C-alpha positions in Angstrom: -0.1 -0.1 -0.1 1.4 3.4 -1.0 1.8 6.3 1.6 -0.7 9.1 1.2 0.7 12.5 0.5 -2.8 14.1 0.7 -5.6 11.9 1.9 -9.0 12.1 0.1 -11.4 14.7 1.6 -14.6 16.7 0.9 -13.4 20.5 0.7 -16.0 23.2 1.3 -15.3 26.7 -0.6 -17.1 29.5 1.0 -17.9 32.2 -1.6 -20.3 35.0 -1.5 -21.3 37.9 -3.8 -22.9 41.2 -3.1 -25.5 41.3 -6.0 -27.2 44.4 -7.5 -30.2 43.3 -9.8 -31.1 45.8 -12.5 -34.4 47.4 -11.9 -34.9 48.1 -15.7 -33.6 44.9 -17.2 -34.5 41.5 -15.5 -31.7 39.0 -15.1 -29.1 41.9 -15.5 -27.0 43.6 -12.8 -23.6 43.5 -11.1 -22.0 41.3 -8.5 -18.8 41.8 -6.3 -17.0 39.3 -4.1 -17.9 39.7 -0.4 -18.0 38.0 2.8 -21.1 36.3 4.5 -22.2 39.5 6.0 -21.9 41.6 2.6 -18.5 43.4 3.3 -17.0 43.8 0.0 -13.7 41.9 -0.4 -11.6 45.0 -1.8 -8.5 42.9 -2.1 -9.9 40.8 -4.8 -11.1 43.9 -6.8 -8.7 46.5 -5.9 -6.5 46.4 -9.0 -9.3 47.0 -11.2 -10.4 50.6 -11.3 -13.4 50.0 -13.4 -14.9 47.5 -11.1 -14.4 49.8 -8.1 -16.1 52.7 -10.2 -19.0 50.3 -10.9 -19.5 49.4 -7.3 -19.5 53.0 -6.3 -22.3 53.7 -8.9 -24.2 50.8 -7.6 -23.8 52.0 -3.9 -24.7 55.6 -4.5 -27.7 55.0 -6.7 -26.2 56.4 -9.9 -27.3 53.0 -11.5 -30.8 51.9 -11.5 -30.2 48.7 -9.5 -32.1 47.2 -6.5 -30.3 47.5 -3.2 -27.4 45.0 -2.7 -28.2 41.4 -1.6 -25.7 38.9 -0.3 -26.0 35.6 -2.4 -24.1 32.3 -1.2 -22.2 30.8 -4.0 -20.4 28.2 -1.7 -19.8 24.8 -2.9 -18.1 21.5 -2.0 -16.0 19.2 -4.0 -14.1 15.9 -3.5 -10.4 16.1 -3.5 -9.4 12.4 -4.2 -5.8 13.2 -2.7 -2.5 11.8 -4.0 -0.1 9.1 -3.0 3.7 8.5 -3.2 4.6 5.9 -5.8 6.1 2.9 -4.4 8.6 2.6 -7.2 10.0 5.9 -8.0 8.8 8.3 -5.2 6.6 10.7 -7.6 3.4 12.0 -6.6 0.3 10.4 -8.2 -3.1 12.0 -8.3 -5.7 9.5 -7.3 -8.5 10.9 -9.6 -9.5 7.8 -11.7 -10.4 4.2 -11.4 -6.8 3.3 -12.3 -4.0 5.9 -11.5 -0.7 5.7 -13.5 2.6 7.1 -12.5 5.2 8.3 -15.0 7.3 5.4 -14.3 4.6 3.2 -15.2 3.3 2.0 -11.9 -0.6 1.6 -11.7 -2.5 2.1 -8.7 -6.4 1.5 -7.8 -8.3 4.2 -6.1 -7.2 3.0 -2.7 -3.6 3.4 -3.3 -2.9 -0.3 -3.8 -0.1 -1.0 -6.5 -1.6 -3.1 -9.4 0.1 -5.9 -11.2 1.7 -5.0 -14.7 -0.9 -4.1 -17.5 0.4 -7.1 -19.5 -0.7 -9.4 -16.7 -4.3 -8.0 -16.7 -5.6 -10.3 -19.4 -8.6 -9.6 -21.6 
């Protein structure tokens, strides 16, 4: 059994947007990254003056938009992890039914070394 470098896990990514829906065009509007309380994450937009200007227009009422609303766009995904190859020591990402190392070693999803492909039969 190979040694796990990164064990499989479910990862939750927290993501929120402050959304200003258009009053005039249904489905249109603007959104800006924020925290769960609606505080805009300026570090993610600070290098773009156009986005900062657009946010200002939304906040001051210069654009015909509804008041900002926090929307949760968080998600969860499965990280299948990675193992250390028993033959060469390289990292093997465990993202398939059969996971192959560059040295030719093959592993099942549980990190067990498989027999040579020539021995698999038909």
